Backbone bond lengths (Angstrom), bond angles and torsions (degrees), N, CA, C in turn:
res aa  C-N    CA-C-N  psi(-1)  N-CA   C-N-CA  omega(-1)  CA-C   N-CA-C  phi
1 M - - - 1.449 - - 1.571 108.09 -
2 N 1.331 110.60 135.57 1.495 111.17 178.92 1.510 114.63 -81.57
3 L 1.302 116.70 173.35 1.529 121.90 -173.71 1.560 105.94 -66.18
4 Q 1.272 121.89 -41.20 1.474 123.74 179.00 1.465 113.81 -55.36
5 S 1.305 113.52 -48.35 1.513 120.25 178.46 1.454 113.36 -63.72
6 I 1.383 114.41 -39.03 1.449 116.87 -179.47 1.515 109.82 -69.10
7 L 1.343 119.71 -45.70 1.422 120.66 -178.46 1.595 113.85 -65.19
8 A 1.336 109.84 -30.88 1.497 113.36 174.70 1.470 115.76 -54.91
9 Q 1.328 118.40 -29.84 1.494 123.10 -177.78 1.538 108.79 -75.62
10 Y 1.380 120.37 -13.79 1.361 121.88 -177.45 1.531 117.65 -110.60
11 V 1.334 113.55 0.07 1.440 118.67 177.38 1.506 111.35 -63.92
12 G 1.275 117.33 130.11 1.414 124.29 -175.16 1.473 117.56 84.76
13 G 1.346 115.97 -4.27 1.548 120.42 175.02 1.431 106.60 139.05
14 A 1.371 115.92 179.25 1.359 125.93 -174.51 1.544 109.97 -72.39
15 P 1.397 117.34 136.13 1.419 120.38 176.28 1.565 111.10 -59.66
16 T 1.345 111.09 164.32 1.526 117.02 176.54 1.538 111.91 -67.23
17 T 1.277 115.98 -30.14 1.473 117.74 178.11 1.514 109.09 -116.16
18 T 1.286 114.64 138.27 1.476 118.45 -179.29 1.530 109.57 -122.43
19 A 1.308 114.49 35.81 1.466 122.40 175.08 1.495 114.64 -53.67
20 N 1.232 120.51 -42.31 1.441 128.11 -172.53 1.501 114.07 -104.78
21 V 1.320 118.29 9.53 1.443 123.17 -172.47 1.570 112.42 -58.91
22 D 1.342 115.59 -41.06 1.474 115.96 -178.83 1.499 110.76 -60.77
23 S 1.366 121.89 -45.35 1.440 123.60 178.05 1.448 111.82 -67.39
24 H 1.296 117.48 -35.35 1.502 121.80 177.54 1.578 104.06 -60.95
25 F 1.235 116.83 -54.26 1.488 120.16 -174.53 1.532 111.64 -56.38
26 D 1.413 116.12 -43.48 1.367 123.76 173.49 1.567 112.40 -51.54
27 T 1.326 114.70 -51.34 1.429 120.62 179.86 1.562 112.07 -56.90
28 A 1.369 111.70 -48.36 1.534 118.24 177.72 1.514 109.92 -58.78
29 T 1.205 118.45 -44.61 1.575 118.10 -175.83 1.537 108.68 -69.02
30 R 1.330 119.30 -31.38 1.439 117.20 178.29 1.590 113.05 -76.19
31 E 1.419 114.24 -31.60 1.474 113.44 -173.48 1.488 118.78 -104.12
32 L 1.351 116.88 -5.36 1.411 122.81 -174.86 1.554 109.22 -113.37
33 P 1.344 114.67 152.32 1.508 116.66 176.07 1.553 108.38 -64.28
34 P 1.317 112.89 145.45 1.521 120.08 178.17 1.556 115.07 -51.98
35 Q 1.340 114.50 -39.43 1.456 117.74 178.06 1.492 115.59 -62.50
36 V 1.375 115.20 -32.12 1.486 121.72 176.00 1.463 109.19 -66.60
37 V 1.359 115.89 -51.99 1.486 120.80 -178.86 1.445 110.03 -63.61
38 G 1.381 118.44 -34.48 1.523 120.77 179.88 1.512 109.42 -62.42
39 Q 1.320 115.97 -38.13 1.498 116.67 -178.49 1.527 109.20 -64.83
40 G 1.293 118.20 -37.70 1.431 122.86 176.62 1.510 110.73 -61.50
41 V 1.417 115.09 -47.66 1.434 118.47 -178.08 1.570 109.56 -66.61
42 A 1.214 119.83 -33.85 1.499 125.37 177.21 1.524 106.58 -61.92
43 E 1.293 118.02 -41.64 1.493 122.61 -178.58 1.526 109.54 -63.30
44 A 1.372 113.34 -43.60 1.533 116.28 176.96 1.483 112.56 -62.17
45 F 1.343 114.54 -36.85 1.482 119.07 175.91 1.518 111.71 -60.97
46 R 1.281 119.24 -35.96 1.442 126.03 -175.58 1.576 113.37 -84.85
47 S 1.304 114.02 -19.64 1.460 117.26 -172.61 1.450 117.80 -62.63
48 D 1.373 118.52 145.41 1.415 120.65 174.30 1.525 111.34 -81.66
49 Q 1.349 114.24 2.60 1.509 116.64 177.81 1.462 108.69 -100.45
50 T 1.312 122.60 5.69 1.479 126.02 177.20 1.459 105.74 -120.37
51 P 1.336 119.36 168.52 1.410 122.52 170.98 1.596 112.57 -60.78
52 P 1.295 114.48 160.54 1.567 115.38 175.51 1.514 113.25 -55.05
53 F 1.254 115.44 146.89 1.458 125.98 -178.82 1.552 111.12 -43.46
54 G 1.407 114.95 -53.70 1.443 116.40 -179.02 1.529 117.18 -57.28
55 Q 1.329 113.32 -41.20 1.468 121.02 179.32 1.568 107.86 -64.27
56 M 1.355 118.83 -40.23 1.494 119.41 177.44 1.443 112.87 -64.97
57 M 1.419 117.84 -39.43 1.444 121.79 176.05 1.546 110.55 -61.31
58 G 1.349 118.58 -40.79 1.415 121.57 -177.09 1.553 107.17 -68.80
59 D 1.335 118.13 -40.60 1.440 119.29 177.29 1.524 115.22 -64.29
60 L 1.391 113.87 -37.22 1.443 117.89 177.57 1.542 110.51 -71.49
61 H 1.333 117.21 -33.59 1.476 119.87 177.96 1.519 110.72 -62.93
62 S 1.285 118.62 -37.57 1.476 123.10 179.05 1.481 110.52 -64.76
63 R 1.336 118.29 -26.06 1.439 120.49 -172.65 1.542 111.22 -102.35
64 S 1.293 117.91 -4.16 1.475 125.41 -173.98 1.434 110.55 -92.62
65 N 1.371 114.74 153.34 1.513 119.05 169.93 1.519 106.86 -77.80
66 P 1.349 112.23 170.06 1.499 116.82 -174.94 1.504 112.41 -65.01
67 Q 1.364 122.33 -28.39 1.396 121.80 177.89 1.523 109.58 -71.15
68 Q 1.247 114.73 -39.85 1.591 117.39 177.78 1.467 107.56 -66.23
69 Q 1.281 118.11 -46.67 1.424 117.06 179.52 1.497 113.62 -58.87
70 A 1.348 124.79 -39.45 1.383 127.15 177.36 1.519 105.96 -67.98
71 G 1.311 123.22 -41.94 1.376 119.28 178.99 1.513 118.29 -57.91
72 V 1.377 111.73 -43.45 1.467 114.50 178.11 1.513 111.48 -71.60
73 L 1.322 119.99 -38.48 1.485 119.50 -178.53 1.512 108.91 -66.14
74 N 1.332 117.19 -37.67 1.413 116.82 -177.89 1.491 113.58 -73.54
75 Q 1.253 117.06 -27.58 1.476 119.73 172.00 1.576 107.92 -66.58
76 I 1.274 117.65 -43.88 1.406 121.25 179.24 1.507 112.91 -61.72
77 L 1.355 114.50 -46.21 1.519 121.26 177.90 1.522 108.95 -61.53
78 G 1.290 115.92 -43.66 1.489 118.97 178.74 1.419 114.77 -62.53
79 S 1.333 117.46 -28.91 1.453 120.98 178.16 1.525 113.58 -73.22
80 L 1.351 113.97 -22.88 1.403 122.95 179.12 1.579 111.78 -85.24
81 G 1.207 119.94 -18.98 1.426 126.32 -173.03 1.554 111.52 56.45
82 S 1.314 114.10 -140.82 1.461 120.27 -178.38 1.587 112.45 -65.46
83 G 1.343 114.62 -17.85 1.438 114.82 176.90 1.570 117.19 -70.75
84 A 1.333 112.43 -7.35 1.488 117.50 -177.69 1.563 111.08 -66.10
85 S 1.286 114.26 -24.26 1.518 116.59 -174.79 1.558 111.70 -86.53
86 S 1.320 115.73 -3.21 1.478 117.28 179.63 1.542 108.46 -120.21
87 G 1.261 113.72 171.47 1.514 119.76 178.04 1.458 115.48 65.46
88 V 1.362 115.60 -143.25 1.421 121.95 -171.21 1.521 111.03 -65.29
89 V 1.284 119.17 -47.22 1.426 125.09 -177.86 1.546 108.51 -65.50
90 G 1.262 122.15 -48.32 1.401 123.89 177.91 1.556 111.78 -61.51
91 G 1.271 118.64 -35.16 1.438 119.95 -179.74 1.482 110.49 -72.45
92 I 1.347 117.49 -38.35 1.471 119.55 -177.79 1.598 108.07 -71.61
93 L 1.299 116.90 -47.18 1.498 117.51 178.41 1.561 111.23 -69.12
94 G 1.277 118.78 -36.47 1.474 120.75 176.47 1.522 110.11 -59.26
95 R 1.279 119.19 -45.16 1.461 122.16 178.91 1.556 110.32 -65.04
96 I 1.241 118.35 -40.92 1.569 122.39 179.90 1.508 107.89 -65.83
97 F 1.379 119.25 -44.96 1.502 116.88 -166.20 1.555 106.84 -106.03
98 G 1.334 118.04 6.85 1.457 119.55 175.02 1.512 114.58 70.22
99 N 1.304 119.15 26.71 1.496 122.26 179.15 1.504 107.79 -86.27
100 S 1.296 114.30 136.40 1.451 118.47 170.54 1.524 105.14 -97.24
101 A 1.249 117.73 150.32 1.508 123.90 -178.26 1.488 111.69 -56.27
102 D 1.371 117.08 -29.87 1.419 119.11 -175.77 1.462 115.12 -89.47
103 A 1.341 118.01 -32.78 1.400 125.37 -171.12 1.612 112.15 -84.52
104 N 1.355 113.40 -86.24 1.424 121.21 174.75 1.529 112.75 -93.82
105 P 1.319 121.67 122.97 1.404 116.10 173.82 1.582 113.86 -66.51
106 T 1.304 116.92 160.78 1.395 117.97 179.00 1.538 110.81 -70.62
107 P 1.332 114.86 136.53 1.524 118.69 -175.79 1.526 109.02 -57.75
108 T 1.327 118.94 145.56 1.461 125.01 170.75 1.466 113.10 -102.38
109 T 1.283 117.87 -3.38 1.426 123.22 172.30 1.529 105.92 -138.33
110 L 1.295 113.36 130.14 1.520 119.91 177.30 1.489 113.18 -102.70
111 T 1.310 116.06 143.98 1.492 120.56 167.75 1.380 110.50 -78.59
112 P 1.352 117.28 163.77 1.513 119.48 173.90 1.537 110.49 -57.52
113 E 1.275 120.05 -36.85 1.488 119.49 179.83 1.455 110.58 -65.89
114 Q 1.336 118.07 -39.93 1.511 121.16 -179.01 1.572 106.11 -65.56
115 A 1.299 110.60 -52.13 1.586 116.92 -174.36 1.583 108.40 -54.02
116 S 1.302 116.69 -40.25 1.453 119.06 -177.93 1.523 113.75 -68.54
117 Q 1.253 118.53 -11.94 1.446 123.35 176.43 1.548 114.51 -81.47
118 L 1.261 115.52 -13.52 1.475 117.51 -179.57 1.504 110.13 -86.41
119 T 1.321 115.42 142.09 1.422 123.51 179.79 1.486 108.22 -83.77
120 P 1.364 117.63 159.59 1.457 121.66 176.41 1.555 112.03 -56.57
121 Q 1.332 117.36 -37.51 1.451 118.77 -179.94 1.551 112.25 -66.90
122 Q 1.370 115.85 -33.85 1.413 119.51 179.68 1.517 110.26 -71.00
123 V 1.384 118.44 -39.16 1.384 123.64 176.46 1.565 110.27 -63.10
124 N 1.349 110.37 -43.29 1.519 116.48 173.72 1.578 111.42 -49.02
125 D 1.345 113.80 -51.69 1.401 121.76 -177.85 1.535 111.23 -59.78
126 I 1.329 116.24 -50.09 1.414 122.71 179.16 1.517 112.36 -55.91
127 A 1.361 113.87 -51.43 1.493 120.65 -175.53 1.599 108.26 -66.55
128 T 1.233 119.09 -39.05 1.510 123.35 178.58 1.559 106.06 -62.01
129 H 1.313 120.09 -44.48 1.455 123.24 -178.66 1.515 108.90 -63.75
130 A 1.402 115.50 -47.33 1.405 122.30 179.68 1.489 114.32 -57.93
131 E 1.335 113.76 -43.99 1.519 120.82 178.30 1.514 109.55 -58.61
132 K 1.236 119.22 -39.02 1.507 124.02 -176.59 1.564 108.99 -74.15
133 Q 1.317 117.51 -33.90 1.457 122.47 -177.95 1.508 111.57 -82.28
134 N 1.383 113.10 -35.94 1.493 115.01 179.70 1.537 107.15 -151.85
135 P 1.328 114.72 96.76 1.433 118.87 -175.72 1.517 114.78 -62.59
136 G 1.322 115.72 -23.25 1.526 121.03 176.40 1.531 112.79 -62.69
137 I 1.299 118.23 -11.41 1.481 119.25 176.67 1.547 108.14 -62.53
138 I 1.273 119.48 -25.94 1.531 120.18 -177.18 1.519 107.54 -67.26
139 D 1.322 117.34 -40.29 1.492 120.08 178.13 1.496 110.44 -65.29
140 R 1.331 117.77 -44.12 1.512 119.17 178.78 1.485 111.01 -61.18
141 L 1.321 118.06 -42.25 1.463 118.53 -179.81 1.504 115.47 -74.55
142 G 1.411 116.11 -25.07 1.398 119.74 171.05 1.549 111.25 -64.47
143 E 1.273 117.07 -39.22 1.539 119.53 175.33 1.494 108.05 -70.92
144 F 1.281 124.48 -37.24 1.442 125.67 176.96 1.560 108.55 -57.94
145 Y 1.293 115.76 -51.23 1.450 118.29 -173.61 1.481 111.24 -74.15
146 A 1.339 120.28 -21.73 1.498 119.23 175.23 1.486 109.73 -64.70
147 Q 1.246 120.14 -19.77 1.534 123.46 171.14 1.469 111.64 -78.42
148 H 1.387 120.27 -8.82 1.331 120.40 -176.23 1.554 109.02 -136.49
149 P 1.424 115.49 66.89 1.479 119.90 -168.87 1.564 110.23 -64.13
150 Q 1.263 117.16 -26.32 1.516 119.03 -174.06 1.508 106.86 -68.13
151 L 1.360 117.83 -34.45 1.493 121.66 175.63 1.519 110.42 -70.59
152 V 1.284 119.02 -39.95 1.504 122.95 178.58 1.498 107.10 -59.05
153 K 1.226 118.43 -42.02 1.505 122.49 -175.35 1.495 108.51 -59.42
154 T 1.315 119.90 -27.00 1.453 120.21 -176.44 1.489 111.23 -71.16
155 L 1.287 117.30 -13.48 1.535 121.88 -179.33 1.535 109.48 -73.17
156 G 1.302 118.17 -17.68 1.433 119.83 175.15 1.507 112.16 107.03
157 S 1.407 116.89 167.31 1.344 123.15 -172.74 1.578 116.66 -69.33
158 A 1.345 114.78 -28.45 1.438 116.86 176.59 1.524 109.81 -65.28
159 A 1.252 118.73 -46.69 1.480 125.26 177.27 1.519 113.31 -56.91
160 L 1.374 111.22 -47.44 1.510 113.97 175.35 1.513 117.21 -61.76
161 A 1.338 113.35 -41.37 1.458 121.37 174.96 1.477 113.12 -56.46
162 I 1.350 116.27 -45.04 1.495 122.63 177.88 1.497 109.30 -60.09
163 A 1.373 115.36 -49.48 1.471 117.20 -177.59 1.528 109.56 -64.89
164 L 1.265 119.00 -37.76 1.501 117.43 179.08 1.524 112.27 -68.89
165 A 1.337 114.65 -35.37 1.480 117.81 178.31 1.557 110.45 -64.42
166 K 1.380 115.82 -41.98 1.552 119.88 175.62 1.498 107.51 -61.50
167 V 1.327 124.41 -44.61 1.382 125.51 -179.87 1.467 113.34 -61.18
168 A 1.381 113.50 -45.24 1.533 121.57 179.80 1.493 110.30 -60.55
169 N 1.310 118.66 -45.27 1.412 121.81 -175.99 1.552 109.87 -73.06
170 R 1.261 114.98 -28.99 1.469 116.79 -179.23 1.552 109.16 -73.31
171 M 1.378 114.50 -42.96 1.476 120.05 -178.40 1.508 109.19 -66.41
172 R 1.355 117.78 -26.72 1.485 121.65 -174.32 1.594 110.91 -79.47
173 A 1.398 110.35 -25.42 1.443 116.19 -175.64 1.467 114.37 -76.01
């Protein structure tokens, strides 16, 4: 089945059956530019038909390798700018890395080793805070995860169907 036929099934929203959504998503990620797929992934992150954004980030963190974990967390920290060292994020990272607010500032770039020390719940908290501070982070992370479609597939068929529907409607417009 070609990409046009696949996407036609998703125009207007997710189809009633998602039996082939994994293979459809694979086709889309092979044939479409990553930024287009990223927009679909971001829509899945925003959808009220999927778990909250922070929870999905925590779930993806637990399934990612340390380099991917660091890549995502560094995008999140970068979206917060100097505010990353204060508040929720600074508290979480400070507790993990033993930084006191007065001595060592909280790192604004994490190594893969440091990123792998965070729990899914901590990533959930950081991502939830980042979304409130800078909603555009969802788009940036959609683009990041478009480069890692096998991880996106772990979010489940509902998220994939939402992503494909967004792509299909965008391609039709």
